[in-house]
C-alpha positions in Angstrom: -0.1 0.1 -0.1 1.4 3.4 -1.0 1.5 6.1 1.8 -0.8 8.9 1.4 -1.7 12.2 2.9 -4.5 12.2 5.1 -6.7 15.3 4.6 -7.2 18.1 7.2 -10.4 17.6 9.3 -11.6 20.8 10.9 -13.8 21.1 13.8 -14.2 23.2 16.7 -11.7 22.0 19.5 -12.7 21.4 23.0 -10.6 20.8 25.8 -11.7 17.1 26.5 -8.8 14.9 26.2 -9.0 11.3 26.7 -6.4 9.8 29.4 -3.8 12.7 28.4 -0.3 11.9 29.7 2.6 14.2 28.9 5.9 12.4 28.3 8.0 15.5 27.8 8.0 19.0 26.8 8.0 18.2 23.2 5.6 15.2 23.0 2.4 14.0 24.4 0.8 10.5 24.2 -2.7 9.7 24.4 -4.3 6.5 25.4 -7.5 5.5 24.0 -9.8 3.5 26.4 -10.7 0.1 25.3 -8.3 -0.4 22.5 -6.1 -3.5 22.9 -2.3 -3.3 22.0 -1.8 -5.2 18.7 1.5 -6.9 17.5 3.6 -5.0 15.4 2.8 -4.9 11.6 4.8 -3.5 9.0 3.3 -1.3 6.4 4.5 -2.3 3.1 5.0 0.7 0.9 6.7 1.4 -2.2 9.3 4.3 -2.5 10.3 6.4 -5.4 13.7 5.6 -7.0 15.0 9.0 -6.4 18.2 8.8 -4.3 19.0 12.7 -3.6 17.1 15.7 -3.3 18.1 19.3 -2.8 17.2 19.8 1.1 17.6 23.5 0.4 14.4 23.4 -1.7 11.5 22.7 0.8 8.4 21.9 -0.8 5.6 24.3 -0.3 2.0 23.1 0.0 -1.5 25.1 -0.4 -4.1 22.9 1.4 -7.9 23.8 1.3 -9.9 24.3 4.4 -9.3 26.0 7.8 -7.3 25.1 10.8 -7.6 25.8 14.3 -4.8 28.5 14.9 -3.5 29.3 18.5 -1.2 32.1 17.8 0.6 33.8 14.9 3.5 31.2 15.3 1.7 28.2 16.3 -0.8 25.9 14.7 -3.4 23.2 15.9 -5.1 21.2 13.4 -7.1 18.1 13.3 -5.3 15.5 11.1 -7.4 12.4 11.1 -10.0 10.2 12.6 -8.8 8.2 15.6 -9.4 4.8 13.6 -7.8 5.9 10.3 -4.5 4.1 11.6 -4.0 0.7 13.2 -1.3 0.0 15.6 2.0 -0.4 13.7 0.9 2.1 11.0 2.0 5.6 10.1 1.0 8.3 7.5 2.2 11.7 6.3 -0.4 14.2 7.2 -1.1 17.8 6.3 -0.9 20.2 9.5 -3.5 23.2 8.7 -1.8 24.0 5.3 1.6 25.0 7.0 3.5 21.9 6.5 3.3 18.0 7.1 4.2 15.7 10.0 4.5 11.8 10.2 1.8 10.5 12.2 2.4 7.1 13.9 0.3 4.9 16.0 1.9 2.5 18.4 -0.7 0.3 20.2 -3.4 2.9 21.5 -0.9 5.7 21.4 -0.1 8.4 18.7 3.2 10.1 17.9 4.2 12.8 15.3 7.5 13.6 14.1 9.2 15.2 11.0 8.1 13.4 7.7 11.5 13.8 6.2 15.0 12.2 7.0 17.4 14.6 8.3 20.1 13.1 5.9 18.8 13.5 2.2 15.2 14.1 2.8 13.9 11.0 2.0 10.0 10.2 3.1 9.8 8.3 6.3 6.4 7.4 5.5 7.8 5.0 3.1 10.4 3.6 5.6 10.1 1.0 8.3 8.4 1.4 11.5 9.8 -1.2 14.0 10.5 -1.2 17.7 9.6 2.4 18.6 11.7 3.8 15.7 11.4 4.9 11.9 14.2 3.7 9.5 14.8 5.8 6.6 14.3 3.7 3.3 17.2 5.2 1.4 20.0 4.9 3.6 19.0 3.4 6.8 19.0 6.2 9.3 16.7 5.7 12.3 14.6 8.2 14.3 12.9 7.6 17.5 9.2 8.0 17.3 8.5 9.9 20.6 11.1 12.5 20.2 12.6 12.4 16.8 16.1 11.9 18.1 18.3 10.4 15.5 19.2 6.7 16.9 21.0 5.0 13.7 23.1 7.0 11.0 24.0 8.2 8.5 23.3 12.1 9.1 24.0 14.2 12.2 20.7 15.8 13.0 17.4 14.6 14.5 14.1 15.6 13.2 11.4 17.6 15.0 8.7 16.0 17.0 5.1 17.6 17.6 2.6 17.4 20.6 -0.6 15.1 19.6 -3.9 15.1 21.4 -7.1 12.9 20.9 -10.2 14.6 21.5 -13.7 13.2 20.5 -12.5 10.7 18.2 -10.2 13.2 16.4 -6.4 13.3 16.4 -4.8 16.8 16.6 -1.4 17.9 16.2 0.0 21.1 17.6 3.1 22.7 16.3 5.2 25.8 15.5 4.9 27.0 12.0 8.9 27.1 11.9 9.3 23.8 13.0 6.9 22.4 10.3 9.0 24.0 7.6 12.2 22.7 8.9 13.2 18.9 8.4 16.2 19.0 10.7 16.6 19.5 14.4 19.8 19.9 16.3 20.0 18.4 19.9 21.1 20.6 22.7 24.9 21.1 23.4 26.6 22.3 26.3 29.4 24.9 26.4 33.0 24.0 27.5 34.3 25.4 30.8 37.9 25.7 32.2 39.6 23.0 34.4 38.2 20.1 32.4 39.9 17.3 30.4 40.7 17.9 26.6 39.8 15.6 23.8 41.9 15.7 20.8 40.4 14.3 17.6 42.7 13.3 14.6 40.7 13.5 11.3 38.3 15.5 9.5 35.6 12.9 8.8 32.0 11.8 10.0 33.3 9.8 13.2 35.2 13.0 14.2 32.2 15.2 13.9 29.8 12.7 15.3 32.3 12.4 18.3 32.6 16.0 18.9 28.8 16.6 18.7 27.6 13.6 21.1 30.3 14.6 23.6 28.7 18.3 23.9 25.2 16.7 23.6 26.1 14.3 26.7 27.4 17.2 28.7 30.9 17.0 28.3 32.3 20.5 29.2 36.1 19.9 28.5 38.2 21.1 25.4 37.2 19.4 22.2 39.6 19.8 19.0 39.4 18.5 15.6 42.5 18.4 13.7 42.5 17.6 9.9 45.3 17.8 7.1 42.4 18.8 4.9 42.5 22.5 3.8 38.7 22.4 4.4 36.4 21.7 7.7 34.7 18.4 7.6 32.7 17.6 4.4 30.5 15.1 3.1 33.2 12.9 1.1 31.1 10.3 -0.5 29.5 13.1 -2.5 32.7 13.8 -4.3 32.4 11.1 -6.8 28.6 11.6 -7.5 28.7 15.6 -7.8 32.3 16.1 -8.9 31.7 19.9 -9.7 30.4 20.6 -6.1 32.1 23.2 -3.8 33.4 22.5 -0.3 30.9 24.7 1.4 28.0 22.9 -0.2 29.0 19.7 1.3 30.4 20.8 4.7 29.0 18.6 7.6 28.6 21.6 9.7 29.2 25.4 9.2 32.3 27.1 10.8 29.8 29.1 12.9 28.3 25.8 14.1 31.7 24.7 15.8 32.4 28.1 17.0 28.8 28.2 18.7 29.2 24.8 20.3 32.8 25.3 21.6 34.4 22.9 19.2 37.8 23.8 17.7 38.6 22.8 14.2 41.9 23.1 13.0 42.6 22.6 9.3 46.0 22.0 7.3 47.1 20.3 10.5 49.0 17.1 9.7 50.1 14.9 12.5 53.6 13.6 12.6 53.7 11.2 15.6 51.9 10.5 18.8 53.4 9.9 21.9 50.9 7.8 24.5 53.3 7.9 27.3 53.4 11.8 27.6 49.8 11.9 25.7 51.5 14.4 23.4 50.9 14.8 19.6 53.4 16.2 17.5 52.4 17.9 14.1 54.3 18.3 10.7 54.6 22.0 11.4 56.6 21.5 14.5 53.9 22.2 16.9 52.4 20.0 19.9 49.2 19.4 21.5 48.3 17.8 24.7 45.2 15.4 25.3 43.5 13.6 27.8 41.6 11.6 25.8 42.5 10.8 22.1 40.3 9.7 19.1 42.0 8.6 15.9 39.7 8.8 12.7 42.2 9.8 9.8 40.5 7.4 7.1 41.8 6.2 4.0 44.2 7.5 1.5 44.2 6.4 -2.2 46.4 3.6 -3.3 49.1 4.6 -5.3 50.3 2.4 -8.2 53.9 1.8 -8.6 53.9 2.2 -12.4 55.6 4.4 -15.1 53.8 7.5 -16.0 51.4 7.6 -12.7 53.1 11.1 -12.1 52.1 12.7 -15.5 49.7 15.6 -15.6 45.9 14.5 -15.8 46.6 11.3 -13.7 44.2 11.7 -10.8 43.4 10.2 -7.6 40.1 11.3 -6.0 40.3 12.1 -2.3 39.4 15.8 -1.8 37.0 18.7 -3.1 39.9 19.8 -5.2 40.6 16.6 -6.8 37.1 16.4 -7.9 36.8 19.9 -9.1 40.1 19.4 -11.2 38.8 15.9 -12.6 35.7 17.4 -13.6 37.2 20.4 -15.3 40.1 18.3 -17.2 37.6 15.5 -18.3 35.0 17.7 -20.1 34.9 16.6 -23.7 37.9 14.4 -23.4 39.0 10.7 -23.3 39.0 9.3 -19.8 40.0 6.2 -18.7 39.3 5.0 -15.2 41.6 2.4 -13.6 39.5 -0.1 -11.2 35.8 -0.8 -11.3 35.4 0.1 -7.6 32.5 2.3 -6.3 34.5 5.4 -6.8 35.4 4.5 -10.5 31.7 3.3 -11.1 30.2 6.7 -9.8 32.8 8.9 -11.2 31.7 7.1 -14.8 28.3 7.8 -14.1 29.0 11.6 -13.4 30.9 11.8 -16.6 28.4 10.4 -18.8 27.4 13.0 -21.2 30.2 15.1 -20.2 33.3 13.3 -21.5 33.8 12.4 -25.1 34.5 8.6 -24.4 34.8 6.5 -21.0 36.8 3.5 -20.6 36.9 1.4 -17.5 39.7 -1.1 -16.7 38.5 -4.0 -14.5 40.5 -7.0 -13.1 37.8 -9.4 -12.9 35.1 -10.6 -15.1 32.5 -7.9 -14.2 32.4 -4.6 -11.9 32.0 -5.1 -8.2 32.0 -9.0 -8.6 33.8 -9.4 -5.3 31.0 -7.5 -3.3 28.0 -8.4 -5.2 28.5 -11.5 -7.3 28.8 -12.0 -11.0 24.8 -11.8 -11.4 24.4 -8.6 -9.7 27.9 -7.2 -11.3 26.4 -7.8 -14.5 23.4 -5.3 -13.5 26.3 -2.6 -13.3 27.8 -3.6 -16.2 24.7 -3.5 -18.5 23.8 -0.1 -16.2 27.1 1.4 -17.8 27.1 0.0 -21.2 23.7 1.4 -22.0 25.4 4.7 -21.4 28.2 4.3 -24.0 31.0 3.1 -21.1 33.3 0.6 -22.4 34.9 -2.1 -20.1 38.2 -3.8 -20.4 37.9 -6.9 -18.4 40.6 -9.0 -17.3 43.2 -6.4 -17.5 45.1 -3.9 -15.5 47.1 -0.8 -16.1 50.8 -1.2 -17.2 52.1 2.2 -17.8 50.8 5.7 -18.7 52.4 7.6 -21.8 52.5 11.3 -22.2 54.0 14.1 -24.4 55.6 17.1 -22.9 54.6 15.6 -19.4 50.9 15.4 -20.4 49.1 12.1 -20.5 48.1 11.0 -23.9 47.7 7.1 -23.6 47.1 4.2 -21.2 48.9 0.9 -21.8 46.9 -2.0 -20.2 48.6 -5.3 -18.8 47.0 -7.0 -21.9 48.9 -4.6 -24.4 45.9 -2.8 -25.3 46.3 0.8 -25.8 43.6 3.4 -25.0 43.7 7.1 -25.9 43.6 8.9 -22.5 43.3 12.6 -21.9 42.5 11.9 -18.1 42.9 9.0 -16.3 41.5 8.5 -12.6 42.9 5.8 -10.2 40.1 4.0 -8.5 42.2 1.2 -7.1 41.1 1.4 -3.5 42.6 2.8 -0.4 44.9 2.0 2.5 44.6 3.3 6.2 46.2 6.7 6.6 48.1 5.5 9.8 51.6 5.7 8.9 52.2 8.5 11.5 51.7 5.8 14.2 54.6 3.7 13.1 56.8 3.6 16.3 54.1 4.4 18.7 52.8 2.0 21.1 49.4 2.0 19.3 48.8 -1.5 18.1 48.4 -1.9 14.4 48.0 -5.2 11.9 50.3 -5.6 9.2 48.1 -3.7 6.9 47.9 -0.5 9.0 44.7 -1.0 10.6 44.1 -0.2 14.4 42.1 -3.2 16.3 39.9 -1.9 19.0 37.3 -3.4 21.5 33.6 -3.0 21.4 34.1 0.5 23.1 36.4 1.5 20.4 39.3 1.6 22.9 43.0 0.6 21.2 45.6 -1.3 23.0 46.4 2.1 25.0 44.8 3.7 27.9 42.6 7.0 26.7 43.4 6.3 23.1 40.2 5.5 20.9 40.2 4.8 17.1 37.2 5.0 14.7 36.0 4.9 11.0 37.8 3.0 7.9 41.0 2.7 9.7 39.8 0.1 12.5 39.0 -3.4 13.0 36.2 -3.8 15.3 34.1 -6.6 17.0 30.7 -6.7 14.8 27.9 -7.8 16.8 26.2 -9.6 13.8 29.0 -12.0 13.2 29.5 -12.9 16.8 31.8 -10.4 17.7 34.5 -11.2 15.2 36.8 -8.3 14.5 36.1 -6.7 11.0 37.0 -3.6 9.1 33.9 -1.7 7.5 34.7 1.3 5.3 31.0 2.7 5.2 29.9 6.3 5.8 27.2 5.1 8.3 29.2 2.9 10.4 31.9 5.7 10.7 29.1 8.1 12.3 28.4 5.0 14.8 31.9 4.6 15.7 32.3 8.1 16.7 29.2 8.4 18.8 30.5 5.3 20.8 33.9 6.9 21.3 31.9 9.7 22.8 29.9 7.4 25.1 33.3 5.7 26.1 34.8 8.8 27.0 31.8 10.0 29.1 32.1 6.6 31.0 29.0 5.1 29.4 29.6 1.3 28.6 27.6 1.1 25.5 29.3 -1.3 22.9 29.3 -0.5 19.3 26.1 -2.1 18.0 25.1 -1.0 14.7 24.1 -2.8 11.4 26.4 -2.0 8.4 24.5 -0.2 5.6 25.8 1.4 2.4 24.5 2.5 -0.8 25.8 3.6 -4.3 24.2 5.9 -6.8 24.6 5.7 -10.6 22.5 7.4 -13.3 20.0 8.3 -10.7 19.6 4.5 -9.7 20.4 3.7 -5.9 21.6 0.2 -4.9 21.3 -0.3 -1.2 23.0 -3.3 0.8 23.0 -4.2 4.7 24.6 -6.9 6.5 28.0 -8.4 6.3 28.5 -10.4 3.3 32.3 -11.5 2.9 32.0 -15.5 3.0 28.8 -15.9 1.6 28.2 -19.3 -0.4 24.9 -18.5 -2.4 22.9 -15.7 -3.7 19.0 -16.0 -3.8 17.8 -13.3 -6.3 14.0 -12.3 -6.6 12.8 -9.9 -9.2 14.2 -8.8 -12.7 18.0 -8.3 -13.2 17.1 -7.4 -16.9 14.5 -4.7 -15.7 17.0 -3.3 -12.7 14.4 -4.3 -10.2 15.5 -7.0 -7.8 16.3 -7.8 -4.2 19.4 -10.3 -3.6 19.9 -12.4 -0.4 23.5 -13.4 0.4 23.5 -16.6 2.4 25.9 -18.5 4.4 24.5 -21.8 4.9 21.0 -21.5 6.2 21.4 -17.9 7.3 21.0 -14.9 5.3 24.1 -12.6 6.2 23.5 -9.4 3.6 20.5 -8.2 1.5 20.9 -5.8 -1.6 18.3 -4.4 -3.6 17.6 -2.0 -6.7 14.1 -0.5 -7.0 12.9 -2.7 -4.2 12.4 -0.4 -1.2 12.0 -0.5 1.6 13.3 -4.2 1.9 17.0 -3.4 2.7 15.9 -1.3 5.7 13.4 -4.1 6.7 16.5 -6.4 6.7 18.7 -3.9 8.8 16.0 -3.9 11.4 15.7 -7.8 11.5 19.8 -7.8 11.9 19.9 -5.3 14.4 17.2 -7.3 16.7 19.1 -10.1 16.4 16.6 -11.9 14.3 17.8 -14.3 11.5 16.4 -14.7 8.1 16.9 -18.2 6.8 17.4 -19.1 3.2 14.5 -21.6 3.3 11.9 -18.8 4.1 13.0 -16.6 1.3 13.5 -19.2 -1.5 10.1 -18.7 -3.0 9.0 -15.4 -1.2 11.5 -12.6 -0.5 9.0 -11.1 2.0 7.7 -14.0 3.9 10.2 -13.1 7.1 8.3 -9.4 7.3 5.9 -10.9 9.7 8.4 -11.3 12.3 9.7 -7.8 12.2 
């Protein structure tokens, strides 16, 4: 059933309220007499395939009819009849023509929160309602239905919540007009005071920002400093391969004023040289030093460099920063582009370049793109998607050398001997952990440069934590085995849990992996942990690019991927989060048979 907006119902308001109980300053819940609590049922609803919206363009609505207005800046409106929703259902409803809210019924109680995800604006009415929260259908962020607080990432902001009343069989919502028009809400934060501990955060990614904000939200009044070797304040790095001409300010995770107002210091162009855990001292390349009481390391990855001839020619690029993205976009317009590697970055760059570059060639070491993650059958979906746009693949091949004239790239020579005209080359051959500065320190690392941490994100050194792409951490869905997961969403979760640990809260990391990729306006979503799967069960039509794929290991489903099959990946994420199993036998004939157990 497709979620629709319920009309505004207008009637004179009385002060009679049925069993009203105030839960907080922002929320009221109302119990309807003689209604039994039902088991949770999941509303199965479709979702449009749009994977991004411009959050700066808030929709405007003109709704006919009257509403009950309380004051010039507040509104109170009847939004539906009390029996219009069953327990476990949610609807986006109009609130007096001033905006919309997501109305949720849980048992005999009603709640109302913002209707859109604070990350990229996905309609939450098309998401998953389960266990007292709503999970976004696009990227898996979760929001508490009672107060709108963000509970799972990506994104940093919560969403608003509204007061709900039930009166004479009608459901009313009270709200500030300004709140109705804003899909984001920032949780309150404290200020720093002197004489408290200092937290130093190395790295400018989402883990760092999530850690800093959570510290302030949890009442940490010491110093909080983020240092990054980037020239820009922390930004949404994963957009760089999807919108390569975008400017840093447009993708900043927070504004400079935000950090200033919340007593969070951000130092850019600040690269770390070494860490001394005995003296609790960090030395920087510029010769300066910084003391810490607690340290978090979240430096992320750095592009792998190929030791081949010609890699230093002009117009041979790696993609890591906004400047890299902008330079590639400028150089590639109308030119011959060669992409080395069929990684997510390589394929997303090809998608962006389609229609802009003259020719696009992708060099792939395997038989199809992303085969190591999605398998051959789903990999061929990506292959077809790109070939339909004129992209040419070179399979079972690597790059041997780049050739140039007067220091500028002109040709790529493959390991097969094939020569490809190339004005621009992009290296999409993976990343390595940016942890070289820790060599010689007492912080334990693996042979590959990753940092092992425990369930509280603590390293082998007291008061030193690590997060994001550089760590191996115990994943609860695989029995606590240490894994490395380089997902945007997981980095947020790591940062939050570091903050909890610094504050003395024992809350082990418990977040389900969730990632997505966008190519040609089509978004593939994935949840779970798939390495080691032994079979794939696919439902839908791969040729029509509408499917769900279940990755199984023995009888257990360990991961789920989909295209144009929302919100099934978010539903699977909720199952994994609850520790429930999806079995191979139950999805063999029906991909949705397990939904009744949500």
